[in-house]
C-alpha positions in Angstrom: 44.4 -48.3 0.6 40.9 -48.8 -1.2 39.5 -46.0 -2.9 35.9 -44.8 -4.6 32.7 -44.2 -2.9 29.5 -46.5 -2.6 26.2 -45.3 -2.1 24.1 -47.7 -0.1 20.1 -47.1 -0.7 17.8 -49.5 1.1 15.2 -51.0 -0.7 12.7 -50.6 2.6 13.6 -46.6 2.3 10.9 -44.6 3.4 11.5 -42.8 0.3 11.1 -45.7 -1.9 7.9 -47.0 0.4 6.5 -43.3 -0.4 7.1 -43.3 -4.3 5.5 -46.9 -4.6 2.4 -46.0 -2.2 1.7 -42.7 -3.9 2.3 -44.0 -7.6 -0.2 -47.3 -6.6 -2.7 -44.4 -4.7 -2.6 -42.1 -7.9 -3.0 -45.0 -10.5 -6.0 -46.2 -8.5 -7.2 -42.9 -7.9 -7.1 -42.2 -11.8 -8.9 -45.5 -12.5 -11.6 -45.3 -10.1 -12.1 -41.4 -10.7 -13.6 -42.2 -14.3 -16.2 -44.4 -12.5 -19.6 -42.7 -11.7 -19.5 -42.2 -8.0 -22.4 -40.7 -6.5 -21.8 -39.9 -2.8 -20.1 -36.6 -2.2 -18.5 -37.7 0.9 -16.8 -40.8 -1.1 -15.4 -38.7 -3.8 -13.9 -36.4 -1.3 -12.1 -39.2 0.9 -10.9 -40.9 -2.6 -9.3 -37.8 -3.7 -7.7 -37.2 -0.3 -6.4 -40.8 -0.5 -2.9 -39.8 -1.6 -2.3 -37.7 1.5 -3.8 -40.3 4.0 -1.3 -42.8 2.2 1.6 -40.3 2.3 0.9 -40.0 6.1 0.7 -43.8 7.2 3.8 -44.6 5.6 5.7 -41.8 7.1 4.2 -43.0 10.3 4.8 -46.7 9.7 8.4 -45.7 8.7 9.2 -43.7 11.5 11.1 -46.1 13.4 13.6 -46.6 10.8 13.6 -44.2 7.7 16.4 -46.1 5.7 17.8 -42.9 4.5 20.8 -43.5 1.9 24.1 -43.9 3.3 27.5 -43.2 1.8 30.1 -45.9 2.1 33.8 -44.2 1.9 37.3 -46.2 2.0 38.0 -47.1 5.7 40.7 -44.8 7.9 42.1 -45.7 11.0 40.3 -44.3 14.0 37.5 -42.7 12.1 34.8 -44.1 14.8 32.9 -45.0 11.8 31.7 -48.5 11.4 33.7 -50.9 9.5 31.7 -52.9 6.8 33.2 -55.7 4.6 32.5 -55.5 0.9 34.6 -57.3 -1.7 37.2 -58.3 1.0 37.6 -54.1 1.6 36.4 -52.6 5.0 34.6 -49.4 4.5 33.2 -46.7 6.7 29.9 -46.2 7.0 29.0 -42.5 6.8 25.2 -41.5 7.3 24.0 -39.1 4.6 21.0 -38.5 6.8 22.1 -34.8 8.2 22.5 -33.6 4.3 19.2 -35.1 2.9 17.3 -33.9 6.0 18.7 -30.6 5.7 18.4 -30.2 2.0 14.7 -31.5 2.0 13.9 -28.8 5.1 15.8 -25.8 3.5 13.7 -26.5 0.1 10.4 -27.0 1.9 10.7 -24.1 4.1 11.5 -22.0 1.3 8.4 -22.7 -0.6 6.5 -22.5 2.4 7.8 -18.9 3.0 7.2 -18.2 -0.6 3.6 -19.4 -0.6 3.1 -17.1 2.5 4.4 -13.9 1.0 2.5 -14.5 -1.8 -1.1 -15.1 -0.3 -0.1 -11.8 2.1 0.6 -9.7 -1.0 -2.6 -10.7 -2.7 -4.7 -10.2 0.1 -3.3 -6.7 0.7 -3.8 -5.9 -3.0 -7.3 -6.9 -3.4 -8.6 -5.2 0.2 -6.9 -2.0 -0.9 -9.7 -1.5 -3.7 -12.5 -3.3 -1.8 -15.6 -1.6 -0.9 -18.4 -2.6 1.5 -21.5 -4.7 -0.3 -24.8 -3.3 -0.7 -27.2 -3.8 2.2 -29.6 -6.3 0.0 -26.4 -8.6 -0.3 -25.3 -8.3 3.1 -28.9 -9.2 4.1 -28.5 -12.4 1.7 -25.1 -13.3 3.6 -26.9 -13.0 6.8 -29.6 -15.4 6.0 -27.4 -18.0 4.4 -25.0 -17.9 7.3 -27.8 -18.8 9.5 -28.9 -21.6 7.5 -25.2 -23.2 7.2 -24.7 -22.3 11.2 -21.8 -19.8 11.0 -21.0 -16.2 12.0 -21.5 -14.1 8.7 -17.9 -13.1 7.2 -17.3 -9.5 5.8 -18.6 -9.1 2.5 -16.6 -6.8 0.3 -17.1 -5.7 -3.6 -14.3 -5.8 -5.8 -13.1 -5.1 -9.4 -12.3 -8.5 -11.1 -12.8 -10.7 -8.1 -11.2 -14.1 -8.7 -13.7 -16.6 -10.1 -16.5 -14.2 -9.7 -16.6 -14.8 -6.1 -14.1 -15.9 -3.4 -13.4 -15.8 0.3 -10.0 -15.5 1.5 -8.7 -15.7 4.9 -8.7 -18.5 7.4 -9.3 -17.0 11.0 -11.0 -13.9 9.7 -12.8 -15.1 6.2 -13.4 -12.4 3.9 -16.1 -12.9 1.1 -15.4 -11.2 -1.8 -17.7 -10.4 -4.9 -17.5 -9.4 -8.3 -19.0 -6.0 -9.2 -19.9 -7.2 -12.7 -21.4 -10.6 -11.3 -23.8 -8.9 -8.9 -24.8 -6.7 -12.1 -25.6 -9.5 -14.2 -26.6 -12.3 -12.2 -30.1 -12.4 -11.0 -31.2 -12.6 -7.1 -31.6 -16.4 -7.0 -28.1 -17.1 -8.9 -26.6 -14.3 -6.6 -27.9 -16.4 -3.8 -26.5 -19.8 -5.1 -23.0 -18.2 -5.7 -22.9 -16.7 -2.0 -24.3 -19.7 -0.5 -21.2 -21.6 -2.5 -18.7 -19.5 -1.0 -20.3 -19.5 2.6 -20.1 -23.5 2.4 -16.4 -23.1 2.3 -16.3 -21.4 5.2 -18.5 -23.9 7.1 -16.1 -26.4 5.5 -13.1 -24.5 6.8 -12.0 -25.3 3.2 -9.2 -22.4 3.3 -7.9 -24.1 6.4 -7.7 -27.3 4.3 -6.3 -25.4 1.2 -3.3 -24.2 3.4 -2.7 -28.0 5.1 -2.7 -29.3 1.5 -0.4 -26.8 0.2 2.1 -27.1 3.0 2.1 -30.9 2.8 2.6 -30.4 -1.2 5.8 -28.2 -0.5 7.2 -31.0 2.1 6.4 -33.5 -0.7 7.7 -31.5 -3.4 9.9 -34.6 -4.6 6.8 -36.8 -5.1 5.7 -37.1 -8.6 2.0 -36.8 -9.5 1.4 -34.5 -6.1 0.2 -31.7 -7.9 -2.3 -33.7 -9.5 -3.7 -35.0 -6.6 -4.0 -31.8 -5.3 -5.8 -30.5 -8.0 -8.3 -33.5 -7.8 -8.8 -32.9 -4.2 -9.7 -29.3 -4.9 -12.2 -30.4 -7.4 -13.9 -32.5 -5.1 -13.7 -29.7 -2.3 -15.8 -27.7 -5.3 -18.3 -30.3 -5.8 -18.7 -31.0 -2.2 -19.4 -26.9 -1.2 -22.2 -27.0 -4.2 -24.0 -29.9 -2.1 -24.2 -27.7 0.8 -24.8 -24.7 -1.2 -27.9 -26.6 -2.4 -28.8 -27.9 0.6 -29.1 -24.3 2.0 -30.9 -22.7 -0.9 -33.0 -25.8 -2.1 -32.3 -24.3 -5.7 -29.5 -26.4 -7.7 -30.7 -25.2 -10.9 -30.0 -21.4 -9.7 -26.5 -22.4 -8.5 -25.7 -24.2 -11.8 -26.7 -21.2 -13.6 -24.8 -18.7 -11.6 -21.6 -20.9 -12.1 -22.1 -20.8 -16.2 -22.7 -17.1 -15.8 -19.3 -16.5 -13.7 -17.6 -18.8 -16.4 -18.5 -16.2 -19.3 -17.8 -13.2 -16.7 -14.4 -14.7 -15.3 -12.3 -15.5 -18.1 -8.8 -14.2 -17.6 -9.1 -13.8 -13.9 -6.0 -14.0 -11.2 -5.3 -17.5 -9.7 -6.3 -17.1 -5.9 -3.7 -18.6 -3.5 -4.9 -20.6 -0.7 -8.4 -19.6 -1.1 -11.7 -21.0 -2.3 -13.4 -19.3 -5.6 -16.8 -20.0 -7.3 -14.6 -20.8 -10.6 -10.8 -21.9 -9.9 -8.5 -23.5 -12.3 -8.5 -26.9 -10.7 -12.2 -27.1 -10.8 -14.3 -28.3 -13.7 -17.8 -26.5 -14.2 -19.2 -29.2 -16.5 -18.9 -31.6 -14.2 -20.1 -29.7 -11.4 -23.1 -28.6 -13.2 -23.8 -32.1 -13.9 -23.5 -32.9 -10.5 -26.0 -30.1 -9.4 -28.6 -31.0 -12.3 -28.6 -34.8 -12.0 -31.7 -36.4 -10.4 -30.6 -39.6 -9.0 -28.9 -39.6 -5.8 -26.9 -42.4 -4.0 -28.9 -45.1 -1.6 -27.3 -45.4 1.7 -26.1 -48.8 0.4 -24.3 -47.2 -2.5 -23.2 -44.7 -0.3 -21.4 -47.4 2.1 -20.3 -49.1 -0.8 -18.5 -46.1 -1.9 -17.0 -45.3 1.1 -15.4 -48.4 1.3 -14.1 -48.5 -2.1 -12.6 -44.9 -1.1 -11.1 -46.6 2.0 -9.8 -49.7 0.0 -7.7 -47.4 -2.4 -5.5 -46.3 0.4 -5.3 -49.7 2.3 -4.3 -51.3 -1.0 -1.6 -48.6 -1.5 0.0 -48.9 1.9 0.1 -52.4 1.9 1.9 -52.6 -1.1 4.4 -50.2 0.1 5.0 -51.9 3.2 5.0 -55.5 1.8 6.7 -55.2 -1.8 10.3 -53.8 -0.2 10.4 -56.6 2.4 9.8 -59.4 -0.2 12.7 -57.6 -2.3 
């Protein structure tokens, strides 16, 4: 009776395709990110390209995931598929249930942990919150009308994450740090509030949750954390642009961000929310984008959008073609 176990790992497995596609996408993303792209939409699409690539590879592989299988010594009447390998007949024992079960258990555990942490954080923050002054509420109401959204609740807390933050998806709450309200002038406060309301208008908290769930589902993919941070950086820059469109004062927002940097050092990390200053954002880059005078022309905008799309297409194409050639 032959003995020993063999592990069959198809070259066209979805796992190898994902690793190859995301590896190519991350390399291209790092290269293109060093270029001076001026279109905010192109930068956002480029930052989200690894997630588009992952979804495309999974969809293309949905017919045959090609998960690893275990080859075990043949036994009579086992009902398994007999395969000849080196003149021995081995049974084909699929490992898909074990692999999928392990992946699902880890992913669900990570997602549940995120939900619990976010719930505890929200409760701890709201317990010590108090209503904002009427003048601040009036600014929020005016800017909400400019952005075409319903004004969220506005609360003042001590030590708000990033100086100002929005938490919640269905019922967003705008949190403002009491010290920030004291130190910033009226135009700087308006800029910071407009930035947070832009997150509400863009539904960025929902995006943050979707990205977090995708990341938990792809916990085994190297480089996923860097891709998430890149997407969050572009999300903050895009909210800056929308805030400037509502206020017309980019310098005030830039000054407010720099003030927040000085006041918000050591602030707690905000789980699945949008803050004026977050660990994954580069305030220097954001201020540079706010104060630059040259904007992308329509032709540059189209070219940069095409470049962002090309990154995803190249990564998916290589992930489909290379395993087949091998």
